[in-house]
C-alpha positions in Angstrom: -15.9 18.1 11.4 -12.6 16.7 12.9 -9.7 19.1 13.0 -6.1 18.0 12.6 -4.2 21.4 12.1 -0.8 19.7 12.2 0.1 17.1 9.6 3.3 16.0 7.9 5.8 13.5 6.5 9.5 13.3 6.0 11.1 12.6 2.4 12.5 9.0 3.6 11.9 6.4 6.2 15.6 5.6 6.9 18.2 8.2 7.2 22.0 7.5 7.7 24.0 9.3 10.6 25.7 12.3 9.0 22.9 12.6 6.3 19.8 15.2 6.2 16.5 14.2 6.5 13.7 16.8 5.4 10.2 17.3 6.8 7.1 18.7 5.2 4.2 20.1 7.3 0.7 21.4 6.9 0.0 23.9 9.8 -3.5 25.0 9.0 -4.2 28.0 11.4 -1.7 28.5 13.8 1.2 31.1 12.8 4.1 28.7 14.0 4.6 25.3 15.6 7.4 23.6 17.3 9.3 21.2 16.1 11.6 18.7 18.1 13.5 15.5 17.4 12.7 12.8 19.9 13.6 9.1 20.4 10.6 6.9 20.6 10.3 4.2 23.1 6.8 3.5 23.8 3.9 4.6 22.1 0.7 2.7 24.2 -1.3 4.9 26.5 -2.8 1.7 28.1 -2.9 2.6 32.0 -1.8 -1.2 32.5 1.4 -0.8 30.8 4.2 1.8 31.4 2.2 4.4 29.0 3.7 6.9 26.7 7.4 7.3 26.4 9.7 9.7 24.4 13.3 10.8 24.9 15.0 14.1 24.0 18.0 13.4 21.5 21.3 15.0 22.4 22.0 17.3 19.3 18.4 17.0 17.8 16.5 19.7 16.1 14.3 21.8 18.1 13.0 25.3 16.9 10.0 27.3 16.4 8.8 27.2 12.7 6.7 29.3 11.0 3.5 27.9 10.0 1.7 27.5 6.6 -1.3 25.8 5.2 -0.3 23.0 2.6 -2.9 21.0 0.7 -2.8 17.9 -1.1 -4.1 18.0 -4.9 -5.4 14.3 -5.2 -6.8 12.4 -8.1 -4.9 10.7 -11.0 -4.7 12.3 -14.4 -2.3 12.7 -17.3 -0.9 16.1 -18.7 0.8 16.9 -21.9 2.7 20.3 -22.0 1.1 23.0 -24.4 2.3 23.0 -27.8 1.3 24.4 -31.0 -0.3 21.2 -32.6 -2.7 20.8 -29.8 -4.2 24.3 -30.5 -6.5 23.1 -33.1 -9.4 24.8 -35.2 -11.1 22.0 -36.4 -10.4 18.4 -34.9 -11.4 14.7 -34.2 -11.1 13.5 -30.5 -11.9 9.7 -30.2 -11.0 7.2 -27.2 -12.3 4.2 -25.6 -13.9 4.5 -22.0 -14.6 2.2 -19.2 -16.2 4.4 -16.4 -16.8 3.3 -12.8 -18.8 6.3 -11.5 -20.4 7.9 -14.6 -23.3 9.4 -12.7 -23.1 12.3 -10.0 -25.1 10.9 -7.1 -26.3 13.1 -4.1 -25.0 10.4 -1.5 -22.3 8.7 -2.8 -20.6 10.3 -5.8 -20.6 14.0 -5.8 -17.8 14.6 -8.4 -19.6 16.7 -11.0 -18.5 16.4 -14.6 -15.2 14.6 -15.4 -13.0 15.2 -17.9 -11.8 12.4 -20.7 -9.7 13.9 -23.0 -9.5 18.0 -22.8 -7.8 21.1 -23.6 -10.3 23.5 -21.7 -10.5 25.7 -19.1 -13.0 28.4 -18.0 -15.2 28.1 -21.1 -12.5 28.4 -23.6 -10.9 25.2 -25.8 -12.3 22.0 -26.3 -12.6 18.6 -24.9 -14.7 15.2 -24.1 -16.2 14.9 -20.9 -18.7 12.8 -18.9 -21.5 15.1 -17.6 -23.4 15.0 -14.4 -26.0 12.7 -15.5 -23.2 10.2 -17.2 -23.7 11.1 -20.6 -20.9 11.7 -23.1 -20.4 15.8 -23.6 -18.4 17.9 -26.0 -17.4 21.2 -25.0 -16.0 23.8 -27.3 -15.7 27.1 -25.5 -18.9 27.4 -23.5 -20.9 25.5 -25.5 -21.7 21.8 -25.1 -23.3 18.9 -27.1 -24.6 15.9 -25.1 -25.8 12.3 -25.9 -28.9 11.2 -25.0 -28.2 7.9 -23.0 -25.7 7.7 -20.0 -22.8 5.4 -20.4 -23.2 2.2 -18.6 -20.6 1.9 -15.7 -18.1 -1.0 -16.1 -18.4 -1.4 -19.4 -16.4 -0.1 -22.5 -17.8 2.4 -24.7 -16.2 4.1 -28.0 -16.4 8.0 -28.0 -15.6 10.3 -30.7 -16.2 14.0 -31.4 -15.6 16.0 -34.5 -15.9 19.7 -35.3 -15.3 21.5 -38.3 -14.3 25.2 -38.0 -15.2 25.9 -41.7 -18.9 25.0 -41.3 -19.3 25.2 -37.4 -20.7 21.8 -37.5 -19.9 19.5 -34.5 -20.7 15.6 -34.1 -20.9 13.5 -31.1 -20.6 9.7 -31.2 -21.5 7.3 -28.3 -21.0 3.9 -29.1 -21.2 1.0 -26.5 -18.8 -2.0 -27.1 -21.8 -4.3 -26.2 -25.4 -3.4 -27.0 -27.9 -5.8 -25.0 -31.4 -6.8 -26.7 -33.6 -3.9 -25.0 -30.8 -1.2 -25.2 -32.1 1.9 -27.1 -30.2 3.1 -30.5 -27.7 5.9 -29.6 -27.7 7.9 -32.5 -24.7 10.6 -33.2 -25.8 13.7 -32.0 -25.1 16.9 -34.5 -25.0 20.5 -34.1 -24.1 23.8 -35.5 -21.8 26.0 -33.5 -21.5 29.7 -33.9 -17.7 30.4 -32.8 -14.5 28.8 -33.5 -12.2 27.0 -30.6 -10.6 29.6 -28.4 -7.6 27.8 -27.6 -5.9 28.5 -24.1 -2.3 28.0 -23.0 -2.8 25.2 -20.8 -1.7 21.7 -20.9 -3.9 19.0 -22.5 -5.3 16.7 -19.8 -6.4 13.1 -19.8 -8.9 12.1 -17.1 -9.5 15.8 -15.9 -9.5 19.2 -17.2 -7.7 22.3 -16.3 -9.3 24.5 -13.6 -7.6 27.5 -13.4 -3.8 28.8 -13.5 -2.7 29.7 -9.8 0.2 31.6 -8.6 -1.0 31.1 -5.1 0.9 29.1 -2.5 -1.6 26.2 -2.4 -1.3 25.5 -6.0 2.4 24.7 -5.8 2.0 21.5 -4.6 -0.2 20.6 -7.9 1.5 19.2 -11.2 2.4 21.2 -13.3 3.0 23.5 -10.4 0.6 26.5 -10.7 -2.0 24.5 -12.7 -5.1 23.3 -10.9 -7.1 20.3 -12.3 -10.7 19.5 -11.6 -13.3 17.0 -12.8 -11.0 13.9 -12.2 -12.5 11.0 -13.7 -13.0 7.5 -12.4 -12.4 4.6 -14.6 -10.3 3.2 -17.5 -9.3 5.2 -20.9 -7.9 3.6 -23.5 -6.3 4.6 -26.9 -6.7 8.6 -27.2 -6.6 10.0 -30.5 -6.5 13.7 -31.6 -6.6 14.8 -35.4 -6.6 18.5 -36.7 -9.7 17.9 -38.9 -13.5 16.7 -38.7 -13.2 12.9 -39.9 -15.8 11.1 -41.4 -17.3 8.0 -39.4 -15.3 5.7 -41.8 -12.2 7.6 -41.0 -12.8 7.5 -37.3 -13.0 3.8 -37.6 -9.6 3.6 -39.5 -8.2 5.9 -36.9 -8.8 3.4 -34.3 -5.4 1.8 -35.6 -3.4 5.1 -34.3 -0.2 5.8 -35.3 2.2 3.2 -37.3 5.5 4.2 -36.1 8.6 2.9 -37.6 9.7 3.0 -41.5 8.2 6.2 -42.1 10.0 6.6 -45.1 8.1 3.7 -46.6 4.7 4.1 -45.1 2.6 6.8 -43.7 2.5 7.7 -40.0 -1.1 7.3 -39.8 -3.5 4.4 -40.8 -3.6 6.0 -44.3 -2.1 8.7 -46.3 -4.5 11.3 -45.8 -5.0 10.4 -42.2 -1.3 10.6 -41.8 -1.7 14.3 -42.7 -4.0 15.2 -39.8 -2.9 12.9 -37.0 -1.8 15.1 -34.2 -1.4 12.6 -31.3 -2.0 8.9 -30.9 -1.5 8.0 -27.2 -0.7 4.4 -26.9 -1.0 3.2 -22.9 0.5 -0.2 -23.6 3.8 1.5 -24.0 5.9 1.9 -20.6 3.6 0.3 -18.5 6.2 0.3 -15.7 6.6 3.9 -16.1 4.7 7.2 -15.2 5.1 8.4 -18.9 2.3 8.6 -21.5 3.9 7.6 -25.1 2.6 9.3 -27.9 3.4 7.4 -31.1 2.1 10.5 -33.5 4.5 12.5 -35.6 5.0 15.1 -32.8 5.9 12.7 -30.1 3.3 14.8 -27.6 4.2 12.5 -24.7 2.7 13.1 -21.4 3.2 12.5 -17.7 1.1 10.6 -15.1 0.1 12.0 -11.8 -0.8 10.5 -8.7 0.0 6.9 -10.0 -3.1 5.8 -11.8 -3.3 2.0 -12.1 -1.8 0.5 -15.3 -1.5 -3.2 -16.5 -5.2 -3.1 -16.6 -7.1 -4.7 -19.1 -8.1 -3.0 -22.4 -11.1 -2.8 -24.8 -9.6 -5.4 -26.7 -8.7 -7.8 -24.1 -9.1 -11.4 -25.0 -9.4 -13.2 -21.9 -6.6 -15.7 -23.3 -3.6 -13.7 -21.8 -3.6 -12.7 -18.3 0.3 -11.5 -18.0 0.5 -7.9 -19.6 4.1 -8.5 -20.4 2.9 -11.3 -23.0 0.3 -9.0 -24.8 0.9 -5.5 -23.9 -1.1 -4.3 -26.7 -4.4 -5.8 -24.8 -3.4 -3.9 -21.7 -3.4 -0.5 -23.1 -5.8 1.0 -20.7 -5.0 3.2 -17.6 -7.6 3.3 -14.4 -7.8 6.7 -13.1 -9.5 7.7 -9.7 -10.2 10.8 -8.1 -8.8 9.9 -5.0 -5.1 8.7 -6.0 -1.9 10.2 -4.4 1.6 9.5 -5.3 3.4 12.6 -3.5 1.9 15.4 -1.6 4.6 17.5 -3.3 4.7 19.8 0.0 7.6 22.5 0.5 10.0 21.7 3.0 9.5 23.3 6.5 12.8 22.2 8.2 15.5 19.6 7.9 17.7 17.7 10.5 21.4 16.8 9.7 21.7 13.5 12.0 24.8 13.7 13.9 27.7 11.4 13.0 27.4 9.3 16.4 23.8 9.1 16.4 22.3 5.6 17.6 20.5 3.6 15.3 16.9 3.7 16.8 13.3 4.9 16.2 12.8 8.7 16.0 10.0 11.0 15.4 9.8 14.6 14.5 7.4 16.1 17.4 5.2 18.8 16.2 3.2 20.9 18.8 1.3 24.1 19.1 0.5 26.2 22.1 -3.0 25.4 21.5 -2.4 21.7 22.1 -1.9 20.4 18.4 0.1 17.5 18.0 1.6 15.1 15.5 4.6 12.6 15.3 6.5 12.0 11.8 8.4 8.6 12.5 11.6 7.9 10.8 14.5 5.4 11.5 18.3 6.1 11.9 20.0 3.2 10.2 23.8 2.3 10.1 25.4 2.5 6.7 26.3 -1.1 5.2 29.7 -2.0 7.1 28.9 0.1 9.9 26.9 -2.0 12.2 26.6 -0.7 16.0 25.3 -3.9 17.4 25.0 -7.4 17.2 21.1 -7.4 17.2 19.2 -5.7 14.7 15.2 -4.9 14.5 13.7 -5.1 11.1 11.1 -2.4 10.9 8.1 -3.9 8.6 7.6 -0.3 6.9 6.2 -2.1 3.7 3.4 -3.5 6.1 3.1 0.1 7.5 2.7 1.5 4.0 0.2 -1.1 3.1 -2.1 -0.1 6.3 -1.4 3.6 5.8 -4.4 5.7 6.7 -6.5 2.9 6.4 -10.4 3.6 6.1 -11.9 0.2 7.2 -13.3 1.4 10.4 -15.2 4.2 8.9 -16.3 2.4 5.3 -16.5 -1.2 6.1 -20.1 -1.9 6.5 -19.3 -5.4 8.5 -16.5 -3.7 10.7 -18.8 -4.4 14.0 -19.1 -8.0 12.9 -15.5 -8.1 12.2 -14.2 -6.8 15.6 -17.2 -8.3 17.7 -17.9 -4.9 19.0 -18.5 -1.5 18.1 -15.3 0.1 16.7 -14.0 2.7 18.5 -12.3 5.0 16.3 -9.5 7.7 16.6 -9.2 11.3 15.7 -7.1 10.2 12.8 -10.0 8.1 11.5 -12.5 10.8 11.6 -10.0 13.4 9.9 -9.1 10.7 7.2 -12.9 10.3 6.6 -13.3 14.0 5.9 -10.0 14.4 3.9 -9.9 11.7 1.4 -7.2 13.7 -0.5 -4.6 12.3 2.2 -5.2 8.6 0.2 -6.1 5.5 1.5 -4.6 2.1 2.3 -4.2 -1.3 0.2 -6.9 -2.4 2.4 -9.5 0.1 1.1 -11.3 1.0 -1.9 -11.4 4.0 -4.3 -14.4 6.1 -4.2 -15.5 4.1 -7.3 -15.2 0.7 -5.5 -12.3 -0.5 -7.3 -9.4 -1.8 -4.9 -6.4 0.6 -3.8 -3.3 -1.3 -4.9 -0.6 1.5 -4.5 0.7 3.4 -1.6 2.9 6.4 -1.1 5.0 7.2 1.8 5.4 11.0 0.5 2.1 11.9 2.3 1.1 12.1 6.0 0.4 8.6 7.2 -1.5 9.5 10.1 -1.7 5.8 11.1 2.0 5.3 11.7 1.6 7.6 15.0 2.1 6.8 18.5 -0.6 6.8 20.8 -2.8 5.5 17.8 -5.2 2.5 18.7 -6.3 0.5 15.6 -10.1 -0.3 15.5 -9.2 -4.0 15.1 -7.3 -4.4 18.1 -8.6 -1.4 20.3 -4.7 -1.6 21.0 -1.6 -0.6 19.3 -1.1 -1.9 15.7 1.8 -1.9 13.7 3.9 0.8 14.3 2.9 1.6 17.9 2.7 -2.2 18.6 6.5 -2.3 17.3 7.2 0.1 20.2 6.1 -2.6 22.8 9.2 -4.6 21.3 11.6 -1.4 21.7 10.4 -0.5 25.0 11.4 -4.1 26.3 14.7 -4.1 24.5 15.6 -0.6 26.1 14.3 -1.8 29.7 16.3 -5.2 29.3 19.3 -2.9 28.5 20.1 -4.4 24.9 22.1 -2.9 22.5 20.4 -2.8 18.8 20.3 -1.6 15.6 17.2 -0.9 13.4 16.7 -0.9 9.6 13.5 -1.2 7.4 12.6 -3.9 5.3 12.8 -1.1 2.4 16.4 -1.3 3.1 16.6 -5.2 2.7 14.7 -5.0 -0.3 17.5 -2.6 -2.1 20.3 -4.0 -0.1 19.8 -7.7 0.5 21.9 -9.8 2.4 24.6 -7.0 2.9 22.1 -5.3 5.2 21.7 -8.6 7.2 24.9 -10.4 7.8 26.6 -8.2 10.2 24.0 -9.3 12.8 23.8 -12.1 15.0 20.1 -12.3 15.0 17.4 -10.4 13.1 14.2 -9.4 15.3 10.7 -9.0 13.3 8.4 -6.3 14.1 5.0 -7.8 15.4 3.2 -7.7 11.9 5.5 -7.9 8.8 2.8 -9.1 6.7 3.7 -7.5 3.2 7.1 -8.5 1.6 9.1 -8.2 -1.6 10.8 -11.1 -2.8 14.5 -9.4 -2.5 13.8 -9.2 1.0 12.7 -12.7 1.2 15.7 -14.2 -0.6 18.0 -12.0 1.8 16.1 -13.4 4.9 16.5 -17.2 3.4 20.5 -16.5 2.6 21.0 -15.0 6.1 19.5 -18.1 8.0 21.1 -20.5 5.8 24.5 -19.1 6.3 24.4 -19.5 10.0 21.9 -16.1 11.0 19.3 -16.1 13.5 15.9 -15.0 13.3 13.5 -14.0 15.9 9.9 -13.8 14.7 7.9 -11.7 16.8 4.6 -11.9 15.5 2.3 -13.4 12.9 0.8 -13.0 9.5 4.1 -12.6 8.1 5.4 -13.1 4.7 1.9 -13.1 3.4 1.2 -10.6 0.4 3.6 -10.1 -2.6 4.8 -6.5 -2.6 7.2 -4.6 -5.0 8.4 -1.1 -5.3 7.3 1.0 -8.4 10.7 1.7 -10.3 9.0 5.0 -12.0 9.5 7.2 -8.7 13.4 6.2 -8.2 14.2 10.0 -8.7 12.2 10.6 -5.4 14.2 8.3 -3.5 13.8 4.5 -3.1 10.6 2.8 -1.7 8.2 5.7 -2.5 5.4 3.7 -4.2 4.7 0.1 -3.1 2.3 -2.0 -5.0 0.2 -5.2 -4.3 -2.5 -6.8 -6.3 -5.0 -9.0 -4.3 -5.8 -11.9 -6.4 -8.2 -15.2 -6.0 -7.1 -15.9 -2.3 -5.9 -14.8 0.8 -7.9 -12.6 3.4 -8.9 -9.5 1.4 -11.0 -6.5 1.4 -11.3 -6.5 -2.5 -10.1 -8.5 -5.4 -8.5 -7.6 -8.6 -10.5 -8.2 -11.8 -9.4 -11.0 -14.1 -6.3 -10.5 -16.0 -4.9 -7.9 -13.7 -3.0 -9.7 -11.2 0.2 -8.6 -12.2 2.3 -5.6 -11.1 2.5 -2.8 -13.2 5.9 -1.6 -12.0 7.8 -4.9 -12.1 5.7 -7.1 -14.0 5.7 -9.9 -11.4 2.6 -12.0 -10.3 0.7 -10.5 -7.4 -1.6 -11.8 -4.6 0.0 -14.4 -2.1 3.7 -15.4 -1.5 1.9 -19.0 -0.8 0.4 -19.0 -4.4 3.9 -18.3 -5.9 5.0 -21.5 -4.3 6.8 -19.6 -1.5 5.4 -20.7 1.5 4.8 -18.5 4.8 5.8 -21.1 7.0 9.3 -22.1 5.1 10.8 -18.5 6.5 10.3 -18.9 10.0 8.6 -22.0 10.4 4.9 -21.1 11.1 2.6 -19.3 9.0 -0.9 -17.8 9.0 -4.1 -19.9 10.2 -6.5 -17.6 11.7 -7.4 -14.3 13.0 -9.7 -12.9 15.5 -10.2 -9.6 17.3 -12.2 -9.9 20.6 -9.9 -11.2 23.3 -6.3 -12.6 23.1 -5.4 -15.9 24.8 -2.3 -17.8 26.2 0.3 -20.6 25.7 0.9 -24.0 27.5 4.2 -25.5 27.2 4.5 -29.2 24.9 6.6 -32.0 25.4 8.9 -30.6 22.5 9.8 -27.8 24.8 11.7 -30.6 27.1 13.6 -31.5 24.3 17.5 -30.7 24.8 17.7 -28.9 21.6 15.4 -26.1 23.1 14.5 -26.5 26.5 17.4 -23.8 27.2 14.7 -21.6 26.0 12.3 -22.1 29.1 14.9 -21.6 31.9 13.0 -20.2 34.7 9.6 -21.1 33.3 7.7 -24.1 35.1 6.3 -26.7 32.3 2.7 -26.3 33.7 2.9 -22.2 33.9 0.2 -20.3 31.9 2.8 -18.4 29.4 1.2 -15.2 28.4 -2.3 -14.8 30.1 -1.8 -11.2 30.2 -0.9 -8.3 28.3 -1.5 -5.1 26.6 -3.2 -6.5 23.4 -6.4 -8.3 24.3 -5.4 -9.5 27.7 -3.0 -12.2 26.3 -0.3 -13.2 24.6 -1.8 -15.1 21.7 -4.2 -12.9 19.7 -5.5 -10.8 16.9 -3.5 -13.2 14.0 -1.8 -16.6 14.6 0.4 -18.6 13.1 0.9 -22.3 13.2 3.4 -25.2 12.0 2.6 -27.2 9.4 5.3 -29.4 7.4 2.7 -29.8 4.5 2.8 -26.0 3.9 6.7 -25.5 4.3 7.7 -25.8 7.9 11.0 -27.6 8.3 10.2 -31.1 9.1 12.5 -31.0 12.2 10.6 -27.9 13.7 9.7 -28.3 17.3 6.6 -27.1 18.4 7.4 -25.7 22.2 4.0 -24.1 23.1 0.5 -23.5 21.7 -2.8 -21.9 22.5 -4.8 -24.7 20.8 -8.3 -24.8 22.1 -8.4 -21.4 23.9 -9.8 -19.1 21.3 -13.4 -17.8 20.9 -15.8 -18.0 17.9 -14.5 -14.9 16.6 -11.5 -16.3 15.6 -11.8 -17.8 12.2 -9.6 -20.1 9.9 -8.0 -18.3 7.1 -9.9 -19.0 3.6 -6.7 -20.3 2.0 -7.0 -23.3 4.5 -10.3 -24.5 3.2 -12.3 -25.0 0.0 -15.8 -24.1 0.7 -17.9 -22.6 3.7 -18.8 -24.7 6.5 -19.8 -24.9 10.1 -16.9 -25.5 12.6 -14.4 -23.0 11.2 -14.0 -20.9 14.6 -11.5 -20.9 17.5 -14.0 -23.1 19.5 -14.1 -26.2 17.1 -11.3 -26.2 14.3 -8.0 -27.6 15.4 -6.0 -25.1 13.1 -7.4 -22.2 14.8 -4.5 -21.6 17.4 -0.8 -20.1 17.8 2.3 -22.5 17.7 5.5 -21.2 19.1 8.0 -23.0 17.2 11.8 -23.6 17.2 14.1 -25.4 14.5 17.8 -24.9 13.3 19.1 -23.8 10.2 22.4 -24.9 8.7 25.9 -23.5 9.9 24.7 -22.9 13.3 21.7 -20.6 12.6 18.1 -21.0 13.9 14.5 -19.7 13.7 12.3 -18.9 16.8 8.6 -18.1 15.6 6.4 -16.5 18.6 3.6 -16.7 16.3 1.1 -14.0 17.5 0.5 -10.4 16.8 -0.4 -9.7 20.3 3.2 -11.5 21.6 4.9 -8.1 21.9 1.9 -6.5 23.7 3.0 -8.8 26.7 6.4 -7.9 26.9 6.1 -4.7 28.9 3.6 -6.2 31.4 4.6 -5.8 34.9 7.9 -3.6 33.9 9.0 -6.6 31.8 9.0 -8.9 34.7 7.0 -11.7 33.3 7.4 -15.3 31.6 6.8 -14.0 28.0 9.9 -11.5 28.7 11.5 -14.3 30.4 11.2 -16.8 27.3 12.0 -13.9 24.6 15.2 -12.9 26.9 16.5 -16.6 26.7 16.0 -16.9 23.1 17.6 -13.6 22.5 20.6 -14.0 24.7 21.5 -17.5 22.8 20.7 -16.2 19.5 22.9 -13.2 20.1 25.9 -14.9 20.9 29.0 -14.9 18.8 29.7 -18.1 16.6 27.5 -20.6 15.3 24.8 -22.1 17.9 25.9 -25.1 19.8 24.9 -28.3 18.0 22.1 -30.5 19.5 23.0 -33.8 21.3 23.1 -36.2 18.8 20.4 -38.5 20.6 18.1 -35.3 19.8 18.4 -35.5 16.1 16.2 -38.0 14.2 14.8 -38.1 10.8 11.1 -37.0 10.5 9.2 -36.7 7.5 6.4 -34.4 6.4 3.7 -37.0 7.1 5.2 -37.8 10.6 4.2 -34.5 11.7 1.4 -34.2 14.3 -0.4 -31.0 15.4 -0.2 -30.1 19.1 -3.4 -31.5 20.8 -5.4 -29.1 22.6 -4.1 -28.2 26.1 -5.6 -28.1 29.4 -7.6 -25.2 30.1 -6.6 -23.2 33.4 -8.6 -21.0 35.6 -5.9 -18.3 35.6 -6.2 -17.8 31.8 -8.2 -15.4 29.9 
């Protein structure tokens, strides 16, 4: 067992000076913990660098806080508050189900019975279940009826159950949608029961059942508070129905049509007049797909609430295979995919809060949590100036959407080919082991659920243990994302620059207004995941004369959106991504399920939305590898007077970045190149390249080739390289792309006295100057079409390099 007795999160990523930020902490064991607000400077403990650095914050919070255990009730379900119509004597329950882990398995799926549509607790009430063997089961009080054959996984089945209180007769139906030639016939199961339904005052649950009513403190984070749910279901559910009498099989078939809302003075609310009399609820999941509500079209309007954000916009039992956008035929997307490890909000209670001083600098901050026994955790956040109150000419755009995409990643523990991927045995951190044992903390968008389906939603209202200083990612065996971006922050601090910070969440919601006060915007090392409004703002910024320093690689890659159903909890709570038919992906969405449930937009890669990565900063993703990092050599373009100023103090034959804290060099992990056919502006200058210096561990991205073949690795393929590139934008703007995730890891080397630091300083000094950038010399300007571009040739090898 791996113990992390302190874990926590904040109610927001960005906070303005003068505003409050709240912190939620699980302190499992110690009676108290110490909390302190610190400024984060450097998060890498590598002994070859400056080491871990934090600073005390004048006016910051510092106190001893009483400890208490808080838990996450993960697993998605829907609940309908208890009401008289739900407390039936006789009934018919029916629904379509598409289970993904129907059987309990002693090694893989230890979930036990799963609730489908239930109003049942402690051997009282009624409900439809899947039992441990994967068979349909009707429970009435403590008695159960079970079908003989298990449900086939990843296939649609129609289930129905009836109970007649007068006769005591109960009937259970299991009818697969597709029957194969050798499938056994599944006959209805009939049984006489001795007791009436003993209704209990609990909610009706879909994809779970009520386990207990609990007034204890650990149940407060359940929803509804104090109601504990169990039997979380894995799979899709479509079209649940409830009637208050036992229907015949023919009536059950008619009831598939559900309620008939509208014009009720002219027609019945049910499919027929007789069925209208007994209809209690007909939930239609095709209504409100972009919400967390469950709509009931029946006469009582027994609407429900979704908990832990299951996946919507999923193909239903009636999907035709001809419509792929749920907005065009929502009636074919009336299914919800529930998972036993979904999480949208830990719903913990506040332990302490901090009112940010009105004069606080915009920087990287964290709540540092410690105990006398050596427990430790950091909860990162960012103080961001209000719009119109910029504190500097320089701003760092923190890629928090990417942080959320990688949040609590389990790939190191769960990916079978992790060793092959990284060319070594992955070395895991304490956080990795803890998360492997505590699935309730949720996974990343790189992970799969316990049923094997891809995780496409990520929440920031939970402890995100991968966004921590001192954390080395298994891919790089070095900082990745948040702690890697602290390499850049250390460099800015050491070089004496004044700067502001804001998040890409801020840019998504505030657009150009967030960017335009600054002369230059600096990205993080890996801004891979982006929203459309964020990319719009960046484009408008650079076209109006703004300058962009792209400090990493693999940016602008995946389409993200924020789920509108959580706006009442703050902006940017849930981010969504669907992995479609191309791109580097650990899972792929099923056909017909490529469109986001929250915004309705097509998911996948921005490239396949016609928005090429290379058009944003001049370069785009070409390859990745995770063994060692390499270095750059200057190209003839670097002597062009349009850009030669960037290399002042750097000799032409100098190896650039043959050192660093990430893989030993500046060109590594994931690499970008210039390509005018994919959106690189034709006047772009490639000023340095790592061409010809990568190992067989570096492989070409799959979207750049049509079929597998030999020669796609760094030892042979010309596109496996990193290009440092520069181009001007209208009105005195420009973009400088450094095109490697490992690049920022070279900035702190030798106390920032190195040629990577010098190159970056030259660019930043010029980009941060007031007014338009100097126009290039007239003789440096010439027309070049896309077909005139040539990729940089492989440069000479040096004995001084990696």
